[in-house]
C-alpha positions as a Markdown table, in Angstrom:
| # | Residue | x | y | z |
|---|---|---|---|---|
| 1 | Phe | 10.4 | 3.5 | 24.5 |
| 2 | Ala | 7.2 | 2.1 | 24.9 |
| 3 | Leu | 5.3 | -0.6 | 23.3 |
| 4 | Gly | 1.6 | -0.7 | 23.5 |
| 5 | Gly | -1.4 | -1.5 | 21.2 |
| 6 | Gly | 0.2 | -2.9 | 18.6 |
| 7 | Val | 3.0 | 0.3 | 18.2 |
| 8 | Glu | 6.9 | 0.7 | 18.8 |
| 9 | Tyr | 7.8 | 3.7 | 19.7 |
| 10 | Pro | 10.0 | 5.7 | 18.3 |
| 11 | Phe | 9.1 | 6.7 | 15.1 |
| 12 | Thr | 8.8 | 9.8 | 12.9 |
| 13 | Ala | 5.8 | 10.6 | 11.2 |
| 14 | Asn | 4.9 | 13.5 | 8.5 |
| 15 | Thr | 8.2 | 14.0 | 7.1 |
| 16 | Ser | 9.5 | 17.2 | 4.6 |
| 17 | Leu | 12.6 | 18.8 | 3.4 |
| 18 | Ala | 11.6 | 20.9 | 6.2 |
| 19 | Ser | 10.4 | 19.1 | 9.1 |
| 20 | Ser | 9.7 | 16.4 | 10.5 |
| 21 | Ala | 7.9 | 14.9 | 14.0 |
| 22 | Val | 8.9 | 11.9 | 15.8 |
| 23 | Val | 6.5 | 10.5 | 17.8 |
| 24 | Val | 7.3 | 8.6 | 21.1 |
| 25 | Ala | 6.8 | 7.6 | 24.5 |
| 26 | Gln | 8.2 | 5.4 | 27.4 |
| 27 | Ser | 7.2 | 4.0 | 30.3 |
| 28 | Glu | 8.4 | 5.7 | 32.6 |
| 29 | Pro | 8.9 | 9.3 | 33.8 |
| 30 | Gly | 10.9 | 11.4 | 33.1 |
| 31 | Met | 12.3 | 13.4 | 29.1 |
| 32 | Val | 13.2 | 12.2 | 26.0 |
| 33 | Cys | 16.1 | 14.7 | 24.4 |
| 34 | Tyr | 16.8 | 14.6 | 20.8 |
| 35 | Leu | 19.8 | 16.2 | 18.4 |
| 36 | Val | 19.9 | 16.1 | 15.0 |
| 37 | Leu | 23.5 | 15.4 | 13.1 |
| 38 | Lys | 24.7 | 15.8 | 9.6 |
| 39 | Thr | 24.6 | 12.1 | 8.4 |
| 40 | Glu | 29.0 | 13.2 | 8.2 |
| 41 | Asp | 29.7 | 14.0 | 12.0 |
| 42 | Pro | 31.3 | 11.8 | 14.1 |
| 43 | Glu | 27.6 | 9.5 | 15.9 |
| 44 | Pro | 27.4 | 12.0 | 19.4 |
| 45 | Thr | 27.4 | 10.1 | 23.1 |
| 46 | Met | 24.2 | 9.7 | 25.3 |
| 47 | Ala | 25.7 | 13.1 | 27.3 |
| 48 | Glu | 26.4 | 15.0 | 24.4 |
| 49 | Val | 23.3 | 14.2 | 23.2 |
| 50 | Leu | 21.6 | 15.4 | 26.5 |
| 51 | Arg | 23.0 | 18.2 | 26.9 |
| 52 | Gln | 22.3 | 18.8 | 23.7 |
| 53 | Gly | 24.5 | 19.5 | 21.2 |
| 54 | Thr | 28.4 | 18.7 | 20.5 |
| 55 | Asp | 31.3 | 20.9 | 18.3 |
| 56 | Asn | 29.1 | 19.3 | 15.0 |
| 57 | Ser | 26.1 | 20.9 | 15.8 |
| 58 | Val | 25.8 | 23.9 | 14.5 |
| 59 | His | 21.5 | 24.9 | 13.4 |
| 60 | Pro | 19.5 | 25.7 | 16.1 |
| 61 | Gly | 17.0 | 24.7 | 17.2 |
| 62 | Leu | 17.4 | 20.7 | 16.3 |
| 63 | Ser | 18.5 | 19.9 | 20.2 |
| 64 | Gly | 16.6 | 19.4 | 22.8 |
| 65 | Cys | 14.1 | 17.6 | 25.9 |
| 66 | Ile | 10.4 | 16.7 | 26.4 |
| 67 | Ser | 9.0 | 16.2 | 29.3 |
| 68 | Ile | 6.8 | 12.8 | 29.4 |
| 69 | Lys | 4.8 | 13.1 | 31.9 |
| 70 | Thr | 3.0 | 10.2 | 31.6 |
| 71 | Pro | 3.9 | 6.4 | 31.2 |
| 72 | Asn | 2.8 | 4.7 | 28.0 |
| 73 | Lys | 1.3 | 8.1 | 26.7 |
| 74 | Glu | 2.4 | 8.9 | 23.5 |
| 75 | Tyr | 4.6 | 12.9 | 22.6 |
| 76 | Gln | 5.7 | 14.4 | 19.5 |
| 77 | Ile | 9.8 | 15.6 | 19.5 |
| 78 | Ala | 8.5 | 19.0 | 16.3 |
| 79 | Leu | 11.8 | 18.9 | 13.9 |
| 80 | Gly | 11.6 | 22.3 | 12.5 |
| 81 | Arg | 14.4 | 23.7 | 9.9 |
| 82 | Leu | 16.2 | 20.5 | 8.9 |
| 83 | Pro | 19.9 | 20.3 | 7.1 |
| 84 | Ser | 19.4 | 21.1 | 3.5 |
| 85 | Thr | 21.7 | 18.3 | 3.5 |
| 86 | Pro | 20.9 | 14.6 | 4.9 |
| 87 | Tyr | 20.7 | 13.9 | 9.1 |
| 88 | Phe | 20.2 | 11.3 | 11.3 |
| 89 | Val | 18.6 | 11.8 | 14.2 |
| 90 | Tyr | 19.3 | 10.5 | 18.6 |
| 91 | Leu | 17.3 | 9.6 | 20.7 |
| 92 | Ile | 18.3 | 9.3 | 24.6 |
| 93 | Thr | 15.6 | 9.0 | 27.8 |
| 94 | Val | 16.0 | 9.9 | 31.0 |
| 95 | Gly | 14.7 | 8.5 | 34.3 |
| 96 | Glu | 13.3 | 11.0 | 37.1 |
| 97 | Thr | 16.5 | 10.2 | 39.3 |
| 98 | Ser | 18.1 | 11.9 | 36.2 |
| 99 | Asn | 19.2 | 7.8 | 34.5 |
| 100 | Ile | 19.9 | 7.6 | 30.6 |
| 101 | Gly | 19.5 | 5.0 | 27.8 |
| 102 | Asp | 18.5 | 3.7 | 24.5 |
| 103 | Gly | 15.3 | 3.2 | 25.4 |
| 104 | Val | 15.1 | -0.5 | 24.9 |
| 105 | Val | 17.8 | -1.4 | 27.9 |
| 106 | Pro | 16.0 | 0.5 | 30.7 |
| 107 | Arg | 19.4 | 2.6 | 32.7 |
| 108 | Thr | 21.8 | 1.0 | 29.8 |
| 109 | Ala | 25.6 | 1.9 | 30.6 |
| 110 | Leu | 25.9 | 1.8 | 26.2 |
| 111 | Glu | 27.4 | 5.1 | 25.4 |
| 112 | Arg | 25.7 | 5.6 | 21.9 |
| 113 | Pro | 22.1 | 6.8 | 22.1 |
| 114 | Phe | 19.2 | 5.2 | 19.3 |
| 115 | Lys | 19.8 | 5.8 | 16.6 |
| 116 | Leu | 16.5 | 7.2 | 14.1 |
| 117 | Pro | 16.9 | 5.1 | 10.7 |
| 118 | Pro | 16.3 | 7.6 | 7.8 |
| 119 | Ser | 13.1 | 8.8 | 7.1 |
| 120 | Leu | 10.9 | 8.7 | 4.6 |
| 121 | Val | 10.4 | 11.9 | 3.0 |
| 122 | Val | 8.4 | 13.5 | 0.8 |
| 123 | Lys | 9.2 | 15.7 | -2.0 |
| 124 | Pro | 6.4 | 18.4 | -3.3 |
| 125 | Ser | 5.8 | 17.1 | -7.2 |
| 126 | Asn | 4.8 | 19.7 | -10.6 |
| 127 | Asp | 4.2 | 16.7 | -12.8 |
| 128 | Lys | 0.7 | 16.1 | -12.6 |
| 129 | Ser | 0.7 | 14.3 | -15.7 |
| 130 | Asn | 1.7 | 10.4 | -15.4 |
| 131 | Asn | -1.8 | 9.6 | -12.8 |
| 132 | Asn | -0.2 | 7.9 | -10.3 |
| 133 | Asn | -2.4 | 8.3 | -7.1 |
| 134 | Asn | -0.1 | 10.4 | -5.7 |
| 135 | Asn | -1.2 | 13.2 | -3.0 |
| 136 | Ile | 0.6 | 15.9 | -0.6 |
| 137 | Asn | 0.1 | 12.1 | 1.7 |
| 138 | Asn | 2.1 | 10.0 | -0.4 |
| 139 | Lys | 5.4 | 8.8 | 0.4 |
| 140 | Leu | 6.5 | 6.8 | -2.1 |
| 141 | Glu | 6.2 | 8.2 | -5.8 |
| 142 | Leu | 4.6 | 5.6 | -8.2 |
| 143 | Val | 4.8 | 5.0 | -12.2 |
| 144 | Leu | 1.6 | 3.3 | -13.1 |
| 145 | Ala | 0.4 | 0.5 | -15.6 |
| 146 | Glu | -2.0 | -1.6 | -16.1 |
| 147 | Thr | -0.6 | -4.9 | -14.9 |
| 148 | Ser | 2.7 | -3.0 | -12.9 |
| 149 | Val | 4.0 | -0.8 | -10.0 |
| 150 | Thr | 7.3 | 1.3 | -10.6 |
| 151 | Met | 7.8 | 2.5 | -6.9 |
| 152 | Phe | 10.4 | 5.6 | -6.0 |
| 153 | Ala | 11.1 | 6.8 | -2.7 |
| 154 | Thr | 13.8 | 9.8 | -1.2 |
| 155 | Leu | 14.9 | 9.1 | 2.4 |
| 156 | Ser | 16.4 | 11.3 | 5.1 |
| 157 | Ala | 20.0 | 9.8 | 4.4 |
| 158 | Pro | 21.3 | 7.0 | 3.0 |
| 159 | Gly | 19.5 | 3.6 | 3.3 |
| 160 | Val | 17.7 | 0.7 | 3.1 |
| 161 | Val | 14.1 | 1.1 | 2.2 |
| 162 | Tyr | 12.6 | -2.5 | 2.4 |
| 163 | Tyr | 8.8 | -3.3 | 0.9 |
| 164 | Val | 5.7 | -5.8 | 0.6 |
| 165 | Val | 3.1 | -5.3 | -2.6 |
| 166 | Leu | -0.2 | -7.1 | -0.9 |
| 167 | Glu | -4.3 | -6.8 | -1.9 |
| 168 | Arg | -6.0 | -4.4 | -0.2 |
| 169 | Asp | -7.9 | -6.2 | 2.1 |
| 170 | Ala | -4.6 | -8.4 | 3.3 |
| 171 | Arg | -3.8 | -8.1 | 6.7 |
| 172 | Pro | -0.8 | -5.7 | 7.5 |
| 173 | Pro | 2.0 | -6.8 | 8.6 |
| 174 | Ser | 4.3 | -5.6 | 10.4 |
| 175 | Ala | 7.3 | -3.9 | 10.0 |
| 176 | Leu | 9.6 | -6.8 | 11.3 |
| 177 | Gln | 7.2 | -8.7 | 8.9 |
| 178 | Val | 7.4 | -6.1 | 5.7 |
| 179 | Ser | 12.2 | -5.5 | 6.5 |
| 180 | Lys | 11.9 | -9.9 | 6.0 |
| 181 | Gly | 9.5 | -9.6 | 3.5 |
| 182 | Met | 6.9 | -11.6 | 4.5 |
| 183 | Asp | 3.0 | -10.9 | 4.4 |
| 184 | Ala | 1.7 | -10.5 | 7.4 |
| 185 | Asn | 0.9 | -14.5 | 7.8 |
| 186 | Asn | 4.6 | -15.3 | 7.8 |
| 187 | Glu | 4.6 | -16.6 | 3.3 |
| 188 | Met | 8.0 | -15.6 | 2.1 |
| 189 | Pro | 7.0 | -14.0 | -0.5 |
| 190 | Pro | 3.6 | -13.4 | -0.1 |
| 191 | Gly | 0.2 | -14.1 | -0.7 |
| 192 | Gly | -1.5 | -12.2 | -2.6 |
| 193 | Ser | -4.4 | -12.8 | -5.9 |
| 194 | Phe | -1.6 | -11.6 | -8.8 |
| 195 | Ala | -2.3 | -13.0 | -11.8 |
| 196 | Asp | 1.3 | -15.3 | -11.7 |
| 197 | Thr | 1.7 | -15.5 | -8.4 |
| 198 | Ser | 4.8 | -17.8 | -9.0 |
| 199 | Ser | 6.8 | -15.3 | -10.9 |
| 200 | Ser | 5.7 | -12.0 | -8.7 |
| 201 | Gln | 8.0 | -10.1 | -6.9 |
| 202 | Ser | 5.6 | -8.3 | -4.3 |
| 203 | Ala | 8.9 | -8.5 | -2.1 |
| 204 | Gly | 11.8 | -7.0 | -2.2 |
| 205 | Ser | 14.3 | -4.7 | -0.5 |
| 206 | Ala | 16.5 | -1.5 | -2.7 |
| 207 | Val | 19.9 | 0.3 | -1.0 |
| 208 | Ile | 18.8 | 4.5 | -1.5 |
| 209 | Leu | 22.9 | 5.5 | -1.5 |
| 210 | Gln | 22.2 | 9.4 | -1.0 |
| 211 | Gly | 19.7 | 11.4 | 1.2 |
| 212 | Leu | 17.3 | 13.9 | 0.4 |
| 213 | Val | 17.2 | 12.7 | -4.0 |
| 214 | Gln | 14.7 | 10.3 | -5.3 |
| 215 | Gly | 15.8 | 6.7 | -5.6 |
| 216 | Ala | 14.7 | 4.0 | -7.2 |
| 217 | Leu | 12.5 | 0.8 | -5.1 |
| 218 | Gly | 11.6 | -2.2 | -8.0 |
| 219 | Thr | 8.4 | -2.5 | -10.5 |
| 220 | Val | 5.7 | -5.3 | -9.2 |
| 221 | Thr | 5.0 | -7.2 | -11.8 |
| 222 | Asn | 1.4 | -9.2 | -12.4 |
| 223 | Leu | -0.8 | -7.5 | -10.8 |
| 224 | Thr | -4.5 | -7.0 | -11.9 |
| 225 | Arg | -6.3 | -4.7 | -14.0 |
| 226 | Gly | -8.1 | -1.7 | -12.1 |
| 227 | Gly | -6.9 | -3.6 | -8.4 |
| 228 | Val | -6.0 | -2.2 | -5.7 |
| 229 | Tyr | -3.7 | -3.2 | -3.3 |
| 230 | Lys | -0.8 | -2.4 | -0.7 |
| 231 | Ile | 3.1 | -1.4 | -0.2 |
| 232 | Tyr | 3.8 | -1.5 | 3.2 |
| 233 | Val | 7.3 | -0.4 | 3.7 |
| 234 | Val | 10.4 | 0.3 | 6.4 |
| 235 | Thr | 13.7 | 1.8 | 6.5 |
| 236 | Gly | 16.5 | 1.1 | 7.6 |
| 237 | His | 20.8 | 1.6 | 8.4 |
| 238 | Leu | 22.8 | 0.6 | 5.5 |
| 239 | Pro | 24.7 | -2.0 | 6.2 |
| 240 | His | 28.7 | -0.6 | 6.5 |
| 241 | Ala | 27.1 | 2.8 | 8.7 |
| 242 | His | 28.1 | 4.1 | 12.1 |
| 243 | His | 28.6 | 2.1 | 14.6 |
| 244 | Ser | 24.3 | 1.8 | 16.5 |
| 245 | Ala | 23.5 | 0.3 | 20.1 |
| 246 | Ser | 19.8 | -0.5 | 18.6 |
| 247 | Gly | 17.3 | 1.1 | 15.6 |
| 248 | Glu | 18.8 | -0.9 | 13.0 |
| 249 | Val | 15.1 | -1.0 | 11.3 |
| 250 | Ser | 12.1 | 1.8 | 11.8 |
| 251 | Arg | 9.3 | 0.9 | 14.1 |
| 252 | Ala | 6.2 | 1.9 | 12.1 |
| 253 | Val | 5.4 | 0.5 | 8.5 |
| 254 | Thr | 3.5 | 3.2 | 6.1 |
| 255 | Glu | 1.2 | 2.4 | 3.9 |
| 256 | Gln | -0.2 | 3.2 | 0.9 |
| 257 | Met | -3.1 | 2.7 | -1.7 |
| 258 | Phe | -2.9 | 2.4 | -5.0 |
| 259 | Thr | -5.1 | 1.0 | -8.7 |
| 260 | Thr | -3.2 | 0.2 | -11.7 |
| 261 | Leu | -4.6 | 1.6 | -14.8 |
| 262 | Asp | -7.4 | -0.6 | -16.4 |
| 263 | Phe | -7.7 | 0.9 | -20.0 |
| 264 | Thr | -8.4 | -2.6 | -21.4 |
| 265 | Ala | -12.0 | -3.9 | -21.8 |
| 266 | Pro | -13.0 | -7.2 | -19.5 |
| 267 | Arg | -12.9 | -10.0 | -21.4 |
| 268 | Phe | -15.3 | -13.5 | -21.1 |
| 269 | Leu | -13.2 | -16.6 | -21.0 |
| 270 | Pro | -13.5 | -18.7 | -24.4 |
| 271 | Gly | -17.1 | -20.5 | -24.6 |
| 272 | Tyr | -19.0 | -17.6 | -22.9 |
| 273 | Pro | -22.0 | -16.2 | -22.0 |
| 274 | His | -23.2 | -19.8 | -23.2 |
| 275 | Ile | -27.6 | -20.7 | -22.5 |
| 276 | Ser | -26.3 | -22.9 | -19.3 |
| 277 | Ala | -29.8 | -23.8 | -18.5 |
| 278 | Ile | -33.6 | -23.7 | -20.2 |
| 279 | Glu | -36.9 | -24.1 | -19.4 |
| 280 | Asp | -40.0 | -23.4 | -20.5 |
| 281 | Thr | -40.2 | -19.4 | -19.1 |
| 282 | His | -36.9 | -19.4 | -17.5 |
| 283 | Ala | -33.1 | -19.6 | -18.8 |
| 284 | Thr | -29.9 | -19.6 | -17.2 |
| 285 | Val | -26.4 | -17.3 | -19.2 |
| 286 | Ala | -23.4 | -18.4 | -17.8 |
| 287 | Val | -21.0 | -15.8 | -17.5 |
| 288 | Met | -17.3 | -15.9 | -16.5 |
| 289 | Gln | -14.6 | -13.4 | -17.0 |
| 290 | Asp | -11.0 | -11.9 | -17.1 |
| 291 | Glu | -11.8 | -9.0 | -14.1 |
| 292 | Pro | -13.9 | -7.9 | -12.0 |
| 293 | Gly | -17.0 | -5.0 | -13.0 |
| 294 | Gln | -21.0 | -5.0 | -13.9 |
| 295 | Val | -22.3 | -7.6 | -16.4 |
| 296 | Tyr | -25.6 | -6.0 | -18.2 |
| 297 | Tyr | -27.8 | -8.0 | -20.6 |
| 298 | Leu | -30.8 | -7.8 | -22.7 |
| 299 | Val | -33.7 | -9.7 | -23.9 |
| 300 | Gln | -35.5 | -9.2 | -26.9 |
| 301 | Gly | -37.0 | -11.2 | -30.5 |
| 302 | Pro | -33.8 | -12.8 | -33.0 |
| 303 | Ser | -35.2 | -10.3 | -36.1 |
| 304 | Gln | -34.7 | -6.9 | -34.3 |
| 305 | Ala | -31.7 | -4.7 | -35.1 |
| 306 | Leu | -28.8 | -5.1 | -33.3 |
| 307 | Pro | -28.6 | -3.2 | -30.1 |
| 308 | Ser | -24.9 | -1.4 | -28.9 |
| 309 | Ser | -23.3 | -1.8 | -25.9 |
| 310 | His | -24.8 | 1.4 | -24.9 |
| 311 | Gln | -28.4 | 0.1 | -25.2 |
| 312 | Val | -27.9 | -2.5 | -23.6 |
| 313 | Val | -26.6 | -1.2 | -20.5 |
| 314 | Val | -29.5 | 1.3 | -20.5 |
| 315 | Cys | -31.8 | -1.4 | -21.6 |
| 316 | Thr | -32.9 | -0.5 | -24.9 |
| 317 | Asp | -33.3 | -3.5 | -27.7 |
| 318 | Gly | -32.0 | -1.9 | -31.6 |
| 319 | Asp | -35.5 | -1.0 | -33.0 |
| 320 | Gly | -35.0 | 1.5 | -29.5 |
| 321 | Leu | -37.5 | 0.3 | -27.8 |
| 322 | Pro | -37.8 | -1.1 | -24.6 |
| 323 | Gly | -35.7 | -4.4 | -23.9 |
| 324 | Arg | -38.1 | -7.1 | -23.3 |
| 325 | Glu | -36.2 | -7.9 | -20.1 |
| 326 | Cys | -32.8 | -7.0 | -19.1 |
| 327 | Gly | -30.6 | -6.1 | -15.8 |
| 328 | Ser | -27.3 | -7.0 | -14.4 |
| 329 | Lys | -25.1 | -8.9 | -12.0 |
| 330 | His | -22.0 | -7.4 | -10.4 |
| 331 | Met | -19.1 | -9.8 | -10.3 |
| 332 | Arg | -17.1 | -9.2 | -7.8 |
| 333 | His | -12.8 | -10.0 | -7.1 |
| 334 | Thr | -13.4 | -11.4 | -3.8 |
| 335 | Val | -11.4 | -14.2 | -3.4 |
| 336 | Leu | -13.5 | -16.0 | 0.3 |
| 337 | Asn | -16.4 | -16.2 | -2.0 |
| 338 | Asp | -14.8 | -17.4 | -5.2 |
| 339 | Arg | -13.4 | -20.8 | -3.6 |
| 340 | Ala | -15.3 | -23.7 | -5.7 |
| 341 | Ala | -13.6 | -21.2 | -9.2 |
| 342 | Val | -10.3 | -21.4 | -6.3 |
| 343 | Ser | -10.3 | -25.3 | -5.8 |
| 344 | Glu | -10.8 | -25.8 | -9.5 |
| 345 | Gly | -7.2 | -23.4 | -10.7 |
| 346 | Leu | -9.5 | -20.7 | -11.5 |
| 347 | His | -7.7 | -16.9 | -10.9 |
| 348 | Pro | -10.7 | -15.1 | -7.7 |
| 349 | Ser | -11.5 | -12.6 | -10.6 |
| 350 | Gln | -12.1 | -15.7 | -13.6 |
| 351 | Ser | -15.2 | -17.6 | -11.2 |
| 352 | Leu | -18.0 | -18.5 | -12.5 |
| 353 | Tyr | -21.8 | -16.0 | -12.2 |
| 354 | Thr | -24.9 | -16.7 | -13.6 |
| 355 | Leu | -27.6 | -14.4 | -15.1 |
| 356 | Gln | -31.4 | -15.5 | -14.7 |
| 357 | Leu | -34.0 | -14.7 | -17.1 |
| 358 | Val | -37.8 | -15.6 | -16.0 |
| 359 | Ser | -40.2 | -14.0 | -18.1 |
| 360 | Leu | -39.4 | -15.8 | -21.0 |
| 361 | Val | -43.1 | -17.2 | -23.8 |
| 362 | Pro | -43.2 | -20.8 | -24.1 |
| 363 | Asn | -41.4 | -21.9 | -27.8 |
| 364 | Thr | -40.6 | -18.2 | -28.5 |
| 365 | Glu | -37.5 | -17.5 | -30.1 |
| 366 | Tyr | -35.2 | -15.1 | -28.3 |
| 367 | Ala | -31.9 | -13.0 | -28.5 |
| 368 | Val | -29.5 | -12.3 | -25.7 |
| 369 | Phe | -26.8 | -9.6 | -25.4 |
| 370 | Val | -24.5 | -9.1 | -22.9 |
| 371 | Val | -21.8 | -6.5 | -22.5 |
| 372 | Ala | -19.6 | -5.8 | -19.3 |
| 373 | Pro | -18.1 | -2.2 | -18.7 |
| 374 | Gly | -15.6 | -3.2 | -16.4 |
| 375 | Val | -15.1 | -1.1 | -13.2 |
| 376 | His | -12.9 | 1.3 | -14.5 |
| 377 | Asn | -15.8 | 1.6 | -17.6 |
| 378 | Asn | -14.3 | 0.9 | -20.2 |
| 379 | Thr | -17.1 | -1.4 | -22.5 |
| 380 | Gln | -16.6 | -4.1 | -24.7 |
């Protein structure tokens, strides 16, 4: 099987309860033959896959061969009418001179075909009540909270699911790295700006003993409210599964993005906001808070009525008139832009930001009001 452009073949795609696709590419012209059997059936030999069946292969349309005319080009095998019980997919490669192999060692004399690891299965769900970021393209079911995510998966056969959870902008890990619980930098446990990385289990694995039945993977905690993350997943065979010459861990990484819930308004850190500098016509307000979002400010006279949070956002003073000075600033949740704060031991979203007041009158008293709605509009 071919390897190129960061993609390693073969792998499955778009697997549902009724159908699936196997994506293949190989290094020379020839054929790829396939055979689907129930998990309780004995493993076939290469010869049995080549002749497209054994005594146990009783499902029409679940065996065959496709022609590979162009080396290193991607081809798809469409699998329809899949069994209603757990199953495995077996593959062999065939050269132009009828030399067969398992796709890993060319022209091998091994007797066993390539046994694809179990596929992640998309199962239809009518439950829309938990707002868990699911859609038809998601292969994991997620139950989200403000600082955690619990993951569930369905496999086409009993197997092992390996997962790594990283921030959205982290470099994607390879299949091998995911299977070892590492990120793209080979760090274990994976790096990432979790609320407390020392106690965050951001990688793990789970054994699912029943194919086509949903199983729990685990819960990742200490996430940031309203944070955006990606889960990277690969699957593998059970350690005690039937002998397989190759294909122990899936060769493609499945990724799924999610956003944690956020019902809590941002909180200013102790001592903030405060006036950090003042001159005749200028002043600086220092702001630090516990999550990213937009910060709004309003300047008015000290004897005027107190404005509401909404009035600060829309630049209206407590008397319902346009504010003397107002504005906003976005507090980004970006590690690269917050290195100074990180060096001081602060979480990136707790970095120091300043608001510049520039239209003040000398020797005049003012009141400054600051609110932070947060990225999910949960206003203070």
